[in-house]
Z-matrix of the N, CA and C atoms (Angstrom, degrees):
N
C 1 1.447
C 2 1.526 1 107.68
N 3 1.332 2 115.36 1 133.71
C 4 1.463 3 120.10 2 -179.65
C 5 1.533 4 109.95 3 -67.91
N 6 1.323 5 114.84 4 160.46
C 7 1.470 6 120.63 5 179.09
C 8 1.532 7 110.93 6 -58.48
N 9 1.326 8 116.29 7 -40.06
C 10 1.463 9 119.92 8 -178.36
C 11 1.527 10 111.11 9 -67.79
N 12 1.343 11 116.60 10 -42.51
C 13 1.464 12 119.97 11 177.67
C 14 1.524 13 110.62 12 -65.11
N 15 1.327 14 116.72 13 -37.61
C 16 1.461 15 121.07 14 177.39
C 17 1.532 16 110.10 15 -63.27
N 18 1.318 17 116.04 16 -43.71
C 19 1.468 18 121.33 17 177.48
C 20 1.527 19 110.27 18 -60.29
N 21 1.341 20 116.17 19 -48.26
C 22 1.462 21 120.83 20 -178.57
C 23 1.531 22 112.20 21 -65.95
N 24 1.332 23 117.32 22 -38.26
C 25 1.467 24 120.51 23 177.00
C 26 1.527 25 109.62 24 -61.80
N 27 1.325 26 116.25 25 -42.71
C 28 1.464 27 120.18 26 178.45
C 29 1.526 28 111.33 27 -64.53
N 30 1.318 29 116.15 28 -37.14
C 31 1.463 30 120.57 29 177.18
C 32 1.531 31 110.51 30 -62.33
N 33 1.335 32 117.02 31 -40.95
C 34 1.468 33 120.95 32 177.39
C 35 1.522 34 110.55 33 -64.21
N 36 1.330 35 117.63 34 -39.15
C 37 1.467 36 120.45 35 176.84
C 38 1.528 37 110.62 36 -61.45
N 39 1.333 38 115.53 37 -38.81
C 40 1.464 39 119.29 38 178.35
C 41 1.528 40 111.11 39 -66.67
N 42 1.338 41 116.63 40 -37.82
C 43 1.468 42 120.08 41 174.72
C 44 1.532 43 109.96 42 -60.02
N 45 1.320 44 115.95 43 -46.48
C 46 1.465 45 120.71 44 -179.82
C 47 1.534 46 109.79 45 -60.47
N 48 1.327 47 115.82 46 -43.49
C 49 1.463 48 120.08 47 178.52
C 50 1.528 49 110.88 48 -58.19
N 51 1.323 50 116.18 49 -48.53
C 52 1.468 51 120.24 50 -177.90
C 53 1.534 52 111.47 51 -63.83
N 54 1.316 53 116.80 52 -42.85
C 55 1.468 54 120.56 53 179.54
C 56 1.529 55 110.50 54 -64.64
N 57 1.320 56 117.10 55 -44.79
C 58 1.465 57 120.79 56 -179.07
C 59 1.528 58 110.46 57 -68.05
N 60 1.319 59 116.57 58 -41.62
C 61 1.468 60 120.93 59 179.76
C 62 1.531 61 110.42 60 -61.70
N 63 1.321 62 116.50 61 -32.80
C 64 1.471 63 121.68 62 178.20
C 65 1.527 64 112.04 63 -89.64
N 66 1.337 65 116.00 64 3.38
C 67 1.464 66 123.59 65 -178.91
C 68 1.526 67 112.73 66 56.99
N 69 1.324 68 115.58 67 39.57
C 70 1.470 69 122.04 68 173.95
C 71 1.530 70 107.59 69 -107.21
N 72 1.300 71 114.95 70 76.41
C 73 1.460 72 120.99 71 -172.42
C 74 1.519 73 113.63 72 -78.40
N 75 1.323 74 117.90 73 -18.50
C 76 1.463 75 121.97 74 -174.56
C 77 1.531 76 113.31 75 -63.13
N 78 1.322 77 118.49 76 -22.41
C 79 1.470 78 120.17 77 -176.11
C 80 1.531 79 113.44 78 -100.60
N 81 1.322 80 117.47 79 3.78
C 82 1.462 81 119.82 80 -174.60
C 83 1.533 82 113.47 81 -62.81
N 84 1.327 83 117.75 82 -33.95
C 85 1.463 84 121.19 83 -176.39
C 86 1.513 85 113.75 84 -53.97
N 87 1.325 86 117.00 85 -43.48
C 88 1.471 87 119.83 86 -178.93
C 89 1.528 88 111.40 87 -65.61
N 90 1.327 89 116.38 88 -35.30
C 91 1.466 90 119.48 89 179.28
C 92 1.525 91 111.39 90 -75.05
N 93 1.332 92 116.78 91 -35.24
C 94 1.462 93 120.19 92 175.93
C 95 1.525 94 109.88 93 -59.16
N 96 1.343 95 115.27 94 -48.04
C 97 1.462 96 119.93 95 -177.69
C 98 1.528 97 111.49 96 -63.27
N 99 1.321 98 116.95 97 -45.05
C 100 1.467 99 120.31 98 178.91
C 101 1.525 100 110.49 99 -62.24
N 102 1.329 101 116.87 100 -42.59
C 103 1.469 102 120.54 101 178.23
C 104 1.529 103 109.82 102 -59.39
N 105 1.323 104 116.30 103 -46.44
C 106 1.461 105 121.22 104 -179.50
C 107 1.530 106 110.48 105 -59.40
N 108 1.320 107 116.19 106 -44.67
C 109 1.469 108 120.14 107 -179.38
C 110 1.527 109 110.85 108 -62.33
N 111 1.299 110 117.76 109 -47.37
C 112 1.469 111 120.09 110 178.92
C 113 1.524 112 111.03 111 -63.79
N 114 1.310 113 116.58 112 -41.18
C 115 1.466 114 121.64 113 -177.14
C 116 1.532 115 111.44 114 -62.65
N 117 1.330 116 115.49 115 -32.74
C 118 1.469 117 119.80 116 -176.10
C 119 1.531 118 112.59 117 -109.07
N 120 1.315 119 116.42 118 17.43
C 121 1.461 120 122.61 119 176.52
C 122 1.536 121 112.74 120 58.93
N 123 1.314 122 116.32 121 37.52
C 124 1.470 123 121.84 122 177.88
C 125 1.528 124 106.82 123 -98.73
N 126 1.321 125 114.38 124 76.96
C 127 1.468 126 120.37 125 -174.14
C 128 1.529 127 110.38 126 -131.56
N 129 1.334 128 114.60 127 157.40
C 130 1.460 129 120.86 128 175.77
C 131 1.526 130 109.02 129 -76.23
N 132 1.310 131 116.44 130 175.03
C 133 1.469 132 120.69 131 176.36
C 134 1.531 133 111.11 132 -61.68
N 135 1.329 134 115.60 133 -25.85
C 136 1.459 135 120.61 134 179.15
C 137 1.531 136 112.41 135 -85.55
N 138 1.339 137 116.64 136 0.26
C 139 1.456 138 120.83 137 176.86
C 140 1.520 139 115.26 138 84.47
N 141 1.335 140 116.95 139 15.99
C 142 1.465 141 121.21 140 178.72
C 143 1.535 142 109.06 141 -92.49
N 144 1.346 143 117.30 142 151.88
C 145 1.473 144 118.71 143 177.72
C 146 1.526 145 110.27 144 -60.92
N 147 1.315 146 116.35 145 137.93
C 148 1.462 147 121.36 146 -176.83
C 149 1.527 148 109.67 147 -125.70
N 150 1.337 149 116.06 148 90.32
C 151 1.454 150 119.77 149 -176.87
C 152 1.526 151 112.48 150 -65.48
N 153 1.326 152 118.18 151 -19.28
C 154 1.475 153 120.19 152 177.22
C 155 1.534 154 110.68 153 -61.87
N 156 1.340 155 115.91 154 -31.87
C 157 1.463 156 119.46 155 179.61
C 158 1.529 157 112.16 156 -67.71
N 159 1.328 158 116.79 157 -18.41
C 160 1.465 159 120.36 158 176.97
C 161 1.524 160 111.39 159 -56.82
N 162 1.328 161 116.04 160 -32.33
C 163 1.462 162 119.82 161 -176.20
C 164 1.530 163 112.20 162 -66.36
N 165 1.299 164 117.46 163 -27.97
C 166 1.463 165 120.94 164 176.54
C 167 1.530 166 111.20 165 -91.24
N 168 1.339 167 116.10 166 -25.34
C 169 1.460 168 121.33 167 -173.26
C 170 1.531 169 113.05 168 -88.16
N 171 1.322 170 117.00 169 -44.76
C 172 1.461 171 121.43 170 -173.01
C 173 1.523 172 111.97 171 -73.54
N 174 1.331 173 114.50 172 156.59
C 175 1.460 174 121.39 173 177.28
C 176 1.521 175 108.36 174 -67.76
N 177 1.322 176 116.50 175 130.57
C 178 1.459 177 121.31 176 -179.79
C 179 1.512 178 111.74 177 -105.41
N 180 1.319 179 115.82 178 147.23
C 181 1.464 180 119.92 179 174.75
C 182 1.529 181 108.14 180 -69.23
N 183 1.312 182 115.56 181 163.45
C 184 1.470 183 119.44 182 179.19
C 185 1.527 184 110.61 183 -60.73
N 186 1.341 185 116.47 184 -40.70
C 187 1.463 186 120.37 185 178.75
C 188 1.523 187 111.63 186 -65.82
N 189 1.323 188 117.09 187 -40.80
C 190 1.472 189 120.73 188 -179.99
C 191 1.521 190 110.34 189 -64.09
N 192 1.324 191 116.33 190 -38.87
C 193 1.471 192 120.13 191 179.11
C 194 1.526 193 111.47 192 -64.90
N 195 1.336 194 116.37 193 -27.33
C 196 1.463 195 120.86 194 -179.39
C 197 1.528 196 112.48 195 -83.23
N 198 1.314 197 117.74 196 -10.33
C 199 1.468 198 120.86 197 -179.55
C 200 1.528 199 109.71 198 -69.40
N 201 1.319 200 115.76 199 139.24
C 202 1.465 201 119.77 200 -177.10
C 203 1.529 202 112.18 201 -87.02
N 204 1.328 203 117.68 202 -23.77
C 205 1.469 204 120.23 203 -178.66
C 206 1.520 205 109.96 204 -122.07
N 207 1.323 206 115.90 205 142.42
C 208 1.462 207 121.85 206 -179.95
C 209 1.524 208 111.43 207 -59.18
N 210 1.322 209 117.12 208 -34.12
C 211 1.469 210 119.97 209 -177.44
C 212 1.530 211 112.77 210 -69.24
N 213 1.329 212 117.22 211 -9.88
C 214 1.465 213 121.62 212 175.81
C 215 1.526 214 111.39 213 -84.60
N 216 1.337 215 116.56 214 -4.00
C 217 1.460 216 121.10 215 -177.70
C 218 1.531 217 110.32 216 -118.56
N 219 1.321 218 114.83 217 164.37
C 220 1.463 219 120.71 218 -178.43
C 221 1.529 220 108.94 219 -145.11
N 222 1.326 221 115.86 220 144.85
C 223 1.465 222 119.08 221 175.74
C 224 1.515 223 108.38 222 -85.50
N 225 1.302 224 116.80 223 143.52
C 226 1.462 225 121.84 224 -177.53
C 227 1.523 226 108.80 225 -142.95
N 228 1.308 227 116.31 226 137.16
C 229 1.461 228 120.62 227 174.32
C 230 1.525 229 109.12 228 -68.08
N 231 1.318 230 117.44 229 140.89
C 232 1.462 231 120.28 230 176.29
C 233 1.530 232 108.63 231 -64.86
N 234 1.323 233 117.63 232 -53.42
C 235 1.463 234 121.07 233 170.36
C 236 1.517 235 106.50 234 -93.95
N 237 1.307 236 118.36 235 126.53
C 238 1.471 237 119.84 236 -178.10
C 239 1.527 238 112.47 237 -56.53
N 240 1.318 239 115.37 238 156.13
C 241 1.464 240 121.71 239 179.93
C 242 1.529 241 111.26 240 -54.15
N 243 1.323 242 117.03 241 -39.32
C 244 1.467 243 120.27 242 -179.70
C 245 1.528 244 111.63 243 -62.93
N 246 1.325 245 117.69 244 -34.73
C 247 1.468 246 121.71 245 179.65
C 248 1.530 247 109.57 246 -73.24
N 249 1.329 248 116.67 247 -44.12
C 250 1.473 249 119.82 248 177.40
C 251 1.527 250 110.72 249 -62.09
N 252 1.333 251 115.91 250 -42.07
C 253 1.466 252 120.50 251 177.73
C 254 1.526 253 109.92 252 -62.75
N 255 1.317 254 116.75 253 -39.45
C 256 1.470 255 120.88 254 176.72
C 257 1.519 256 112.09 255 -60.21
N 258 1.326 257 116.44 256 -38.37
C 259 1.465 258 120.29 257 177.97
C 260 1.531 259 110.77 258 -66.50
N 261 1.333 260 116.93 259 -37.58
C 262 1.472 261 120.97 260 176.04
C 263 1.535 262 109.36 261 -66.15
N 264 1.328 263 116.68 262 -42.73
C 265 1.469 264 120.82 263 178.65
C 266 1.528 265 111.03 264 -60.82
N 267 1.328 266 116.53 265 -35.43
C 268 1.465 267 120.41 266 177.55
C 269 1.528 268 110.12 267 -64.00
N 270 1.336 269 117.19 268 -40.32
C 271 1.467 270 119.96 269 176.17
C 272 1.529 271 110.77 270 -60.76
N 273 1.333 272 115.61 271 -41.12
C 274 1.469 273 120.21 272 178.74
C 275 1.526 274 109.70 273 -64.18
N 276 1.322 275 115.98 274 -50.14
C 277 1.471 276 121.22 275 -178.39
C 278 1.526 277 112.13 276 -57.35
N 279 1.326 278 115.60 277 -41.96
C 280 1.460 279 120.68 278 -176.87
C 281 1.523 280 112.61 279 -85.45
N 282 1.340 281 116.40 280 6.78
C 283 1.464 282 122.76 281 -179.41
C 284 1.535 283 111.44 282 56.25
N 285 1.334 284 115.89 283 40.46
C 286 1.464 285 122.28 284 -179.80
C 287 1.525 286 111.51 285 -118.46
N 288 1.329 287 116.29 286 14.71
C 289 1.463 288 120.47 287 -177.63
C 290 1.525 289 110.39 288 -74.47
N 291 1.327 290 115.19 289 111.74
C 292 1.463 291 122.52 290 172.69
C 293 1.524 292 107.03 291 -138.55
N 294 1.308 293 116.28 292 161.66
C 295 1.464 294 120.44 293 176.82
C 296 1.526 295 109.35 294 -59.69
N 297 1.325 296 116.83 295 -41.63
C 298 1.464 297 121.52 296 -179.82
C 299 1.529 298 111.38 297 -63.95
N 300 1.333 299 116.94 298 -42.89
C 301 1.468 300 120.77 299 -179.87
C 302 1.533 301 110.74 300 -64.40
N 303 1.325 302 116.63 301 -39.07
C 304 1.469 303 120.70 302 177.91
C 305 1.527 304 109.69 303 -64.07
N 306 1.332 305 116.59 304 -44.47
C 307 1.464 306 120.77 305 178.72
C 308 1.515 307 112.12 306 -59.00
N 309 1.324 308 116.80 307 -44.80
C 310 1.471 309 120.59 308 179.09
C 311 1.522 310 110.94 309 -64.00
N 312 1.324 311 116.15 310 -42.39
C 313 1.461 312 120.49 311 179.42
C 314 1.529 313 110.61 312 -61.47
N 315 1.320 314 116.74 313 -47.97
C 316 1.464 315 120.22 314 -177.79
C 317 1.523 316 111.88 315 -68.94
N 318 1.326 317 117.43 316 -38.23
C 319 1.463 318 119.31 317 178.61
C 320 1.532 319 111.13 318 -63.73
N 321 1.324 320 115.94 319 -28.46
C 322 1.458 321 120.04 320 179.21
C 323 1.531 322 112.60 321 -84.83
N 324 1.348 323 117.63 322 -37.54
C 325 1.463 324 120.27 323 -168.62
C 326 1.528 325 115.86 324 -115.46
N 327 1.316 326 118.76 325 -13.48
C 328 1.466 327 120.12 326 -176.44
C 329 1.529 328 109.98 327 -89.17
N 330 1.321 329 114.27 328 112.06
C 331 1.465 330 120.72 329 -179.38
C 332 1.525 331 108.41 330 -150.84
N 333 1.307 332 115.50 331 148.10
C 334 1.466 333 121.37 332 178.08
C 335 1.516 334 109.83 333 -115.69
N 336 1.326 335 114.98 334 153.15
C 337 1.460 336 122.40 335 170.17
C 338 1.523 337 107.13 336 -131.15
N 339 1.318 338 115.36 337 162.92
C 340 1.457 339 121.72 338 177.46
C 341 1.521 340 107.91 339 -110.49
N 342 1.337 341 115.03 340 127.19
C 343 1.460 342 121.29 341 180.00
C 344 1.521 343 109.87 342 -120.32
N 345 1.322 344 115.48 343 159.26
C 346 1.466 345 119.12 344 169.44
C 347 1.527 346 105.98 345 -77.77
N 348 1.309 347 116.62 346 159.57
C 349 1.474 348 119.77 347 179.84
C 350 1.535 349 111.00 348 -63.87
N 351 1.327 350 117.07 349 -32.99
C 352 1.471 351 119.47 350 178.86
C 353 1.534 352 110.79 351 -68.04
N 354 1.324 353 117.42 352 -33.48
C 355 1.462 354 120.27 353 177.16
C 356 1.535 355 110.68 354 -68.71
N 357 1.326 356 115.88 355 -37.38
C 358 1.463 357 119.25 356 176.50
C 359 1.534 358 109.93 357 -62.80
N 360 1.328 359 116.44 358 -40.10
C 361 1.464 360 120.97 359 176.90
C 362 1.533 361 110.86 360 -60.79
N 363 1.321 362 115.86 361 -38.15
C 364 1.461 363 121.12 362 178.32
C 365 1.534 364 109.99 363 -60.96
N 366 1.333 365 116.32 364 -43.90
C 367 1.469 366 120.63 365 177.13
C 368 1.533 367 110.58 366 -61.31
N 369 1.326 368 116.34 367 -42.01
C 370 1.462 369 121.39 368 179.31
C 371 1.524 370 110.62 369 -61.20
N 372 1.330 371 116.35 370 -45.91
C 373 1.469 372 120.66 371 -178.47
C 374 1.522 373 111.54 372 -61.74
N 375 1.321 374 116.38 373 -35.12
C 376 1.465 375 120.70 374 179.20
C 377 1.534 376 111.99 375 -81.21
N 378 1.325 377 116.22 376 -10.72
C 379 1.467 378 120.25 377 -179.80
C 380 1.512 379 113.78 378 84.00
N 381 1.330 380 117.46 379 19.83
C 382 1.464 381 120.97 380 -176.60
C 383 1.522 382 113.87 381 -109.70
N 384 1.328 383 117.32 382 20.57
C 385 1.462 384 118.55 383 178.58
C 386 1.528 385 111.68 384 -70.92
N 387 1.345 386 117.41 385 -30.78
C 388 1.465 387 120.71 386 -177.08
C 389 1.520 388 113.54 387 -123.61
N 390 1.310 389 116.88 388 10.19
C 391 1.463 390 118.62 389 -178.89
C 392 1.522 391 110.14 390 -152.41
N 393 1.308 392 114.16 391 163.98
C 394 1.455 393 120.47 392 177.00
C 395 1.529 394 108.16 393 -93.57
N 396 1.322 395 117.21 394 155.37
C 397 1.475 396 119.76 395 178.12
C 398 1.535 397 110.81 396 -69.11
N 399 1.319 398 117.18 397 156.49
C 400 1.471 399 120.16 398 179.61
C 401 1.535 400 113.25 399 -54.41
N 402 1.327 401 117.27 400 -33.29
C 403 1.470 402 121.08 401 -179.34
C 404 1.533 403 112.12 402 -59.34
N 405 1.329 404 117.32 403 -26.78
C 406 1.471 405 122.39 404 179.29
C 407 1.532 406 111.03 405 -62.41
N 408 1.328 407 115.97 406 -28.62
C 409 1.465 408 121.55 407 -174.79
C 410 1.528 409 113.80 408 -100.65
N 411 1.321 410 117.35 409 -2.25
C 412 1.468 411 120.94 410 -175.72
C 413 1.533 412 111.10 411 -101.07
N 414 1.341 413 117.10 412 113.90
C 415 1.473 414 120.72 413 -178.16
C 416 1.526 415 113.94 414 -60.03
N 417 1.334 416 117.52 415 -24.64
C 418 1.467 417 120.37 416 -178.66
C 419 1.528 418 112.93 417 -87.02
N 420 1.352 419 117.34 418 5.92
C 421 1.464 420 121.17 419 -177.22
C 422 1.530 421 110.25 420 -106.21
N 423 1.329 422 116.20 421 146.93
C 424 1.475 423 121.22 422 179.40
C 425 1.535 424 111.67 423 -63.93
N 426 1.337 425 117.74 424 -24.37
C 427 1.472 426 121.87 425 -179.45
C 428 1.534 427 112.67 426 -90.75
N 429 1.329 428 117.74 427 7.41
C 430 1.465 429 122.36 428 -178.39
C 431 1.530 430 110.46 429 -56.31
N 432 1.304 431 114.86 430 123.60
C 433 1.471 432 123.89 431 179.03
C 434 1.534 433 113.73 432 58.62
N 435 1.328 434 117.43 433 16.46
C 436 1.460 435 120.67 434 176.70
C 437 1.529 436 107.82 435 -82.62
N 438 1.346 437 117.78 436 111.11
C 439 1.466 438 119.62 437 -176.98
C 440 1.527 439 113.50 438 -62.10
N 441 1.311 440 117.41 439 -19.75
C 442 1.472 441 121.10 440 -179.14
C 443 1.526 442 112.54 441 -92.85
N 444 1.321 443 118.16 442 6.08
C 445 1.473 444 120.78 443 -172.66
C 446 1.531 445 113.58 444 -60.14
N 447 1.324 446 118.46 445 -38.20
C 448 1.470 447 117.89 446 -179.47
C 449 1.528 448 111.32 447 -69.13
N 450 1.315 449 117.00 448 -31.93
C 451 1.467 450 120.49 449 176.42
C 452 1.523 451 110.33 450 -71.57
N 453 1.336 452 116.29 451 -38.38
C 454 1.469 453 120.77 452 177.34
C 455 1.525 454 110.19 453 -60.92
N 456 1.334 455 117.41 454 -45.30
C 457 1.466 456 120.71 455 179.89
C 458 1.532 457 111.88 456 -65.18
N 459 1.311 458 116.28 457 -30.15
C 460 1.481 459 120.53 458 177.92
C 461 1.535 460 111.51 459 -86.42
N 462 1.330 461 115.98 460 3.07
C 463 1.475 462 122.83 461 -179.83
C 464 1.526 463 112.01 462 57.66
N 465 1.321 464 115.07 463 41.00
C 466 1.475 465 121.53 464 175.96
C 467 1.527 466 106.44 465 -95.72
N 468 1.324 467 115.42 466 122.70
C 469 1.470 468 120.47 467 -175.80
C 470 1.521 469 111.45 468 -104.84
N 471 1.324 470 113.89 469 143.61
C 472 1.472 471 121.00 470 178.53
C 473 1.516 472 110.56 471 -119.10
């Protein structure tokens, strides 16, 4: 990662820190995406985050790879925004919110995949567009803490 991208990624972490510290969680998604773009060098020639590059960078489902047009596909967080926000809220609750802690959390859990629009509809029908399935939270389940569990339940293959 270039020095400038590293600087900008750190700036996004500071934005996330300030928003979370002020309990303004509704705007975190835009900072997560910008952080991800800087972290993975997905930037324009002018050095701005370029989410369009996610479509070439992120892991695509088999159906998404078969799509002939980009507009038939959609980027999706592996862990929904609500789950990532919940993890940030846990840092706040436990008085462990630091820029470094946010960076470690995002480096571990922030990931995108590319889905076809029909696969996204499948997630919606199952109710997993904004949440993880109960099996994700159950230690006695094979899908426990598996970030791909909602895609597995929707039979989305990568």
